[in-house]
BAMI-256842 format. One record per residue (C-alpha): residue in one letter; x negated, y negated, z negated. Coordinates in steps of 0.05 Angstrom, whole numbers. Layout:
# BAMI-256842
('A'; (X; Y; Z)) ...
//
This chain:
# BAMI-256842
('X'; (0; 2; -1)) ('X'; (-57; -48; -16)) ('X'; (-92; -35; 48)) ('X'; (-32; -49; 85)) ('X'; (-26; -118; 53)) ('X'; (-99; -132; 67)) ('X'; (-89; -115; 141)) ('X'; (-27; -161; 144)) ('X'; (-64; -217; 115)) ('X'; (-122; -208; 166)) ('X'; (-77; -206; 223)) ('X'; (-42; -271; 200)) ('X'; (-108; -303; 195)) ('X'; (-129; -283; 264)) ('X'; (-62; -307; 291)) ('X'; (-68; -377; 261)) ('X'; (-142; -384; 284)) ('X'; (-119; -367; 356)) ('X'; (-62; -417; 353)) ('X'; (-109; -470; 330)) ('X'; (-152; -462; 390)) ('X'; (-97; -452; 441)) ('X'; (-95; -514; 485)) ('X'; (-31; -545; 504)) ('X'; (-23; -563; 577)) ('X'; (-23; -636; 565)) ('X'; (-89; -630; 525)) ('X'; (-118; -587; 580)) ('X'; (-99; -636; 632)) ('X'; (-133; -694; 594)) ('X'; (-197; -653; 582)) ('X'; (-200; -636; 658)) ('X'; (-185; -708; 678)) ('X'; (-239; -734; 635)) ('X'; (-292; -682; 665)) ('X'; (-267; -702; 736)) ('X'; (-274; -775; 717)) ('X'; (-344; -760; 690)) ('X'; (-368; -723; 750)) ('X'; (-337; -775; 798)) ('X'; (-370; -833; 760)) ('X'; (-436; -799; 764)) ('X'; (-429; -788; 839)) ('X'; (-412; -860; 853)) ('X'; (-469; -881; 808)) ('X'; (-518; -835; 846)) ('X'; (-491; -862; 914)) ('X'; (-500; -934; 892)) ('X'; (-571; -924; 867)) ('X'; (-590; -886; 930)) ('X'; (-563; -945; 976)) ('X'; (-602; -993; 929)) ('X'; (-665; -952; 930)) ('X'; (-661; -947; 1007)) ('X'; (-647; -1023; 1016)) ('X'; (-708; -1037; 968)) ('X'; (-752; -988; 1004)) ('X'; (-731; -1018; 1070)) ('X'; (-745; -1086; 1049)) ('X'; (-812; -1068; 1021)) ('X'; (-830; -1031; 1084)) ('X'; (-811; -1091; 1126)) ('X'; (-850; -1139; 1081)) ('X'; (-911; -1093; 1088)) ('X'; (-905; -1093; 1165)) ('X'; (-895; -1169; 1168)) ('X'; (-955; -1181; 1125)) ('X'; (-999; -1134; 1164)) ('X'; (-978; -1159; 1232)) ('X'; (-994; -1232; 1211)) ('X'; (-1057; -1210; 1183)) ('X'; (-1080; -1174; 1248)) ('X'; (-1047; -1229; 1292)) ('X'; (-1006; -1178; 1330)) ('X'; (-968; -1215; 1386)) ('X'; (-894; -1203; 1399)) ('X'; (-907; -1160; 1460)) ('X'; (-948; -1109; 1421)) ('X'; (-897; -1112; 1365)) ('X'; (-845; -1089; 1416)) ('X'; (-893; -1032; 1432)) ('X'; (-899; -1016; 1359)) ('X'; (-822; -1016; 1352)) ('X'; (-817; -964; 1411)) ('X'; (-873; -923; 1377)) ('X'; (-836; -923; 1308)) ('X'; (-774; -887; 1338)) ('X'; (-821; -825; 1339)) ('X'; (-834; -832; 1265)) ('X'; (-794; -787; 1216)) ('X'; (-765; -851; 1188)) ('X'; (-771; -910; 1236)) ('X'; (-772; -958; 1176)) ('X'; (-839; -933; 1159)) ('X'; (-869; -971; 1222)) ('X'; (-920; -1006; 1176)) ('X'; (-958; -939; 1174)) ('X'; (-973; -946; 1246)) ('X'; (-1019; -1004; 1229)) ('X'; (-1057; -964; 1178)) ('X'; (-1053; -889; 1195)) ('X'; (-1093; -872; 1260)) ('X'; (-1065; -801; 1259)) ('X'; (-993; -826; 1259)) ('X'; (-1012; -879; 1314)) ('X'; (-1043; -826; 1357)) ('X'; (-983; -778; 1349)) ('X'; (-931; -834; 1368)) ('X'; (-974; -861; 1424)) ('X'; (-981; -793; 1456)) ('X'; (-905; -781; 1454)) ('X'; (-895; -851; 1483)) ('X'; (-944; -834; 1538)) ('X'; (-909; -765; 1553)) ('X'; (-842; -804; 1563)) ('X'; (-876; -855; 1605)) ('X'; (-851; -910; 1563)) ('X'; (-914; -951; 1560)) ('X'; (-978; -958; 1601)) ('X'; (-1041; -928; 1572)) ('X'; (-1080; -993; 1573)) ('X'; (-1031; -1031; 1532)) ('X'; (-1032; -975; 1479)) ('X'; (-1110; -978; 1481)) ('X'; (-1109; -1052; 1475)) ('X'; (-1063; -1047; 1414)) ('X'; (-1110; -992; 1385)) ('X'; (-1167; -1039; 1392)) ('X'; (-1131; -1096; 1355)) ('X'; (-1113; -1049; 1296)) ('X'; (-1187; -1031; 1290)) ('X'; (-1179; -958; 1310)) ('X'; (-1242; -956; 1351)) ('X'; (-1315; -932; 1356)) ('X'; (-1320; -869; 1311)) ('X'; (-1379; -829; 1330)) ('X'; (-1356; -775; 1283)) ('X'; (-1293; -757; 1316)) ('X'; (-1275; -731; 1386)) ('X'; (-1253; -791; 1426)) ('X'; (-1179; -795; 1450)) ('X'; (-1186; -865; 1482)) ('X'; (-1237; -904; 1518)) ('X'; (-1235; -952; 1462)) ('X'; (-1268; -899; 1418)) ('X'; (-1331; -897; 1461)) ('X'; (-1385; -933; 1420)) ('X'; (-1419; -995; 1447)) ('X'; (-1488; -976; 1475)) ('X'; (-1471; -901; 1488)) ('X'; (-1490; -873; 1555)) ('X'; (-1439; -850; 1607)) ('X'; (-1443; -827; 1680)) ('X'; (-1396; -860; 1728)) ('X'; (-1379; -823; 1795)) ('X'; (-1333; -839; 1853)) ('X'; (-1280; -786; 1865)) ('X'; (-1305; -762; 1936)) ('X'; (-1366; -727; 1912)) ('X'; (-1413; -784; 1898)) ('X'; (-1475; -776; 1859)) ('X'; (-1458; -800; 1787)) ('X'; (-1491; -866; 1764)) ('X'; (-1517; -875; 1694)) ('X'; (-1482; -933; 1657)) ('X'; (-1480; -963; 1586)) ('X'; (-1418; -976; 1549)) ('X'; (-1407; -1051; 1529)) ('X'; (-1365; -1076; 1473)) ('X'; (-1293; -1063; 1492)) ('X'; (-1242; -1115; 1509)) ('X'; (-1168; -1111; 1498)) ('X'; (-1152; -1096; 1573)) ('X'; (-1221; -1073; 1602)) ('X'; (-1268; -1015; 1588)) ('X'; (-1333; -1044; 1610)) ('X'; (-1396; -1008; 1635)) ('X'; (-1461; -1033; 1657)) ('X'; (-1490; -997; 1717)) ('X'; (-1559; -1008; 1752)) ('X'; (-1563; -1061; 1805)) ('X'; (-1543; -1037; 1873)) ('X'; (-1494; -986; 1852)) ('X'; (-1436; -982; 1899)) ('X'; (-1366; -988; 1871)) ('X'; (-1303; -1023; 1897)) ('X'; (-1250; -1058; 1861)) ('X'; (-1187; -1018; 1859)) ('X'; (-1224; -950; 1873)) ('X'; (-1216; -889; 1827)) ('X'; (-1276; -867; 1790)) ('X'; (-1291; -810; 1738)) ('X'; (-1332; -829; 1676)) ('X'; (-1368; -772; 1637)) ('X'; (-1386; -785; 1564)) ('X'; (-1422; -735; 1520)) ('X'; (-1428; -733; 1445)) ('X'; (-1438; -679; 1389)) ('X'; (-1364; -663; 1396)) ('X'; (-1368; -644; 1470)) ('X'; (-1364; -670; 1542)) ('X'; (-1307; -710; 1566)) ('X'; (-1285; -737; 1632)) ('X'; (-1242; -801; 1641)) ('X'; (-1205; -814; 1703)) ('X'; (-1192; -887; 1712)) ('X'; (-1194; -950; 1763)) ('X'; (-1243; -1007; 1776)) ('X'; (-1208; -1066; 1759)) ('X'; (-1264; -1117; 1768)) ('X'; (-1337; -1120; 1784)) ('X'; (-1380; -1178; 1762)) ('X'; (-1457; -1174; 1774)) ('X'; (-1468; -1100; 1752)) ('X'; (-1413; -1097; 1700)) ('X'; (-1354; -1051; 1717)) ('X'; (-1287; -1072; 1683)) ('X'; (-1246; -1006; 1681)) ('X'; (-1178; -994; 1664)) ('X'; (-1169; -964; 1591)) ('X'; (-1150; -894; 1589)) ('X'; (-1114; -854; 1532)) ('X'; (-1127; -787; 1567)) ('X'; (-1196; -759; 1558)) ('X'; (-1204; -689; 1588)) ('X'; (-1252; -642; 1546)) ('X'; (-1300; -609; 1593)) ('X'; (-1339; -570; 1539)) ('X'; (-1351; -566; 1467)) ('X'; (-1426; -558; 1470)) ('X'; (-1472; -615; 1466)) ('X'; (-1496; -616; 1536)) ('X'; (-1454; -597; 1596)) ('X'; (-1478; -536; 1634)) ('X'; (-1454; -509; 1702)) ('X'; (-1464; -447; 1744)) ('X'; (-1518; -460; 1799)) ('X'; (-1564; -421; 1844)) ('X'; (-1631; -457; 1841)) ('X'; (-1702; -434; 1860)) ('X'; (-1751; -443; 1800)) ('X'; (-1824; -432; 1790)) ('X'; (-1838; -406; 1717)) ('X'; (-1897; -390; 1676)) ('X'; (-1915; -386; 1604)) ('X'; (-1931; -457; 1575)) ('X'; (-2002; -478; 1568)) ('X'; (-2026; -418; 1607)) ('X'; (-2066; -411; 1668)) ('X'; (-2026; -356; 1698)) ('X'; (-1995; -364; 1767)) ('X'; (-1926; -387; 1768)) ('X'; (-1874; -334; 1786)) ('X'; (-1814; -344; 1832)) ('X'; (-1746; -339; 1801)) ('X'; (-1673; -366; 1805)) ('X'; (-1639; -411; 1754)) ('X'; (-1566; -384; 1745)) ('X'; (-1535; -438; 1699)) ('X'; (-1567; -508; 1683)) ('X'; (-1551; -560; 1632)) ('X'; (-1582; -619; 1596)) ('X'; (-1598; -576; 1538)) ('X'; (-1622; -509; 1568)) ('X'; (-1612; -460; 1623)) ('X'; (-1603; -385; 1642)) ('X'; (-1648; -356; 1694)) ('X'; (-1671; -288; 1721)) ('X'; (-1729; -257; 1687)) ('X'; (-1778; -240; 1742)) ('X'; (-1806; -169; 1731)) ('X'; (-1783; -173; 1659)) ('X'; (-1846; -212; 1642)) ('X'; (-1817; -254; 1589)) ('X'; (-1783; -241; 1519)) ('X'; (-1747; -279; 1463)) ('X'; (-1791; -330; 1431)) ('X'; (-1834; -345; 1494)) ('X'; (-1847; -417; 1512)) ('X'; (-1838; -426; 1587)) ('X'; (-1855; -481; 1633)) ('X'; (-1802; -490; 1691)) ('X'; (-1812; -531; 1752)) ('X'; (-1753; -540; 1799)) ('X'; (-1718; -590; 1847)) ('X'; (-1649; -610; 1838)) ('X'; (-1646; -636; 1913)) ('X'; (-1634; -704; 1889)) ('X'; (-1704; -724; 1866)) ('X'; (-1776; -701; 1860)) ('X'; (-1792; -636; 1827)) ('X'; (-1773; -634; 1754)) ('X'; (-1817; -601; 1699)) ('X'; (-1789; -579; 1631)) ('X'; (-1811; -534; 1574)) ('X'; (-1764; -488; 1544)) ('X'; (-1760; -432; 1493)) ('X'; (-1726; -363; 1506)) ('X'; (-1676; -357; 1452)) ('X'; (-1649; -291; 1476)) ('X'; (-1644; -244; 1535)) ('X'; (-1584; -206; 1566)) ('X'; (-1569; -154; 1617)) ('X'; (-1621; -105; 1592)) ('X'; (-1675; -161; 1592)) ('X'; (-1662; -185; 1663)) ('X'; (-1634; -252; 1644)) ('X'; (-1667; -305; 1600)) ('X'; (-1629; -358; 1562)) ('X'; (-1671; -418; 1547)) ('X'; (-1665; -483; 1502)) ('X'; (-1707; -540; 1528)) ('X'; (-1755; -561; 1474)) ('X'; (-1792; -614; 1511)) ('X'; (-1756; -658; 1560)) ('X'; (-1756; -731; 1574)) ('X'; (-1689; -768; 1577)) ('X'; (-1698; -791; 1651)) ('X'; (-1706; -718; 1670)) ('X'; (-1643; -700; 1629)) ('X'; (-1606; -754; 1666)) ('X'; (-1628; -727; 1733)) ('X'; (-1606; -657; 1715)) ('X'; (-1540; -686; 1692)) ('X'; (-1529; -721; 1757)) ('X'; (-1550; -660; 1797)) ('X'; (-1499; -616; 1764)) ('X'; (-1444; -665; 1778)) ('X'; (-1464; -671; 1852)) ('X'; (-1428; -620; 1901)) ('X'; (-1478; -569; 1928)) ('X'; (-1464; -589; 1999)) ('X'; (-1494; -657; 1985)) ('X'; (-1553; -630; 1951)) ('X'; (-1568; -583; 2009)) ('X'; (-1557; -642; 2058)) ('X'; (-1613; -678; 2022)) 
//
């Protein structure tokens, strides 16, 4: 009997507790309404703050752009070009980055050129104005990048012998090269310019805009074609050569150069007389000038010792220039000479 009374009391307590926590419809509606209002208020606040942040960010970006363009004295025509380039940024409002970040400038400029929306010389002139120029450590992507005083070779398109030139300080609308007196170029003619650095060999196809004394004013280009990544350009040739060990009295042997460049050559090993480590004296004619003489070291052999690969260890720059001119001159012209 006592246990039954205890159980009844427990059930009554549980019933009253459950009734105390049972929400009425009105109370539930009020609670849900409060939650909805809270979430809605937070959403509205977040949207307002985001818009305020974007407006402030846009204002600061425009202020940074205006300050930089004033500082660099960018004319309206070039600002219009920057506006078109900015369309290729992830956020066009960040156009001030084009004035500071050369990687972004290059990326947008390339897309603009691909769409044929701007001439290359205008982009090069803008690049020069922004100070993105003359860095010997990077591979050039514009004629503006060719350092003042560096050596180039200029060749007319119809198989002409290349002429050695020297790069002058760039101007906004001209890539200038000093060539030797008597070099024959015509205003309006197309030329190829070859430039070499530790990053490789590059070819620039451009036009002669003006000639004054022995200075060529060439149209800027944003398209530099890489020939090779090696320091000195090499090309397959078939050229007779006389070879013997350097500083020896032995008779020179007849052989054939198979490829030739400003830094070395590959040639047939006559009678397998030579090995890796040998220093050889080579005498040969390019067909363009008197017989040339260079000293090279055999760095390796191939084809079971039948081919020698040499690195030139003693070569004067004028000789290197003549080699460079020769390998860019068609064989038919060399044979004619």
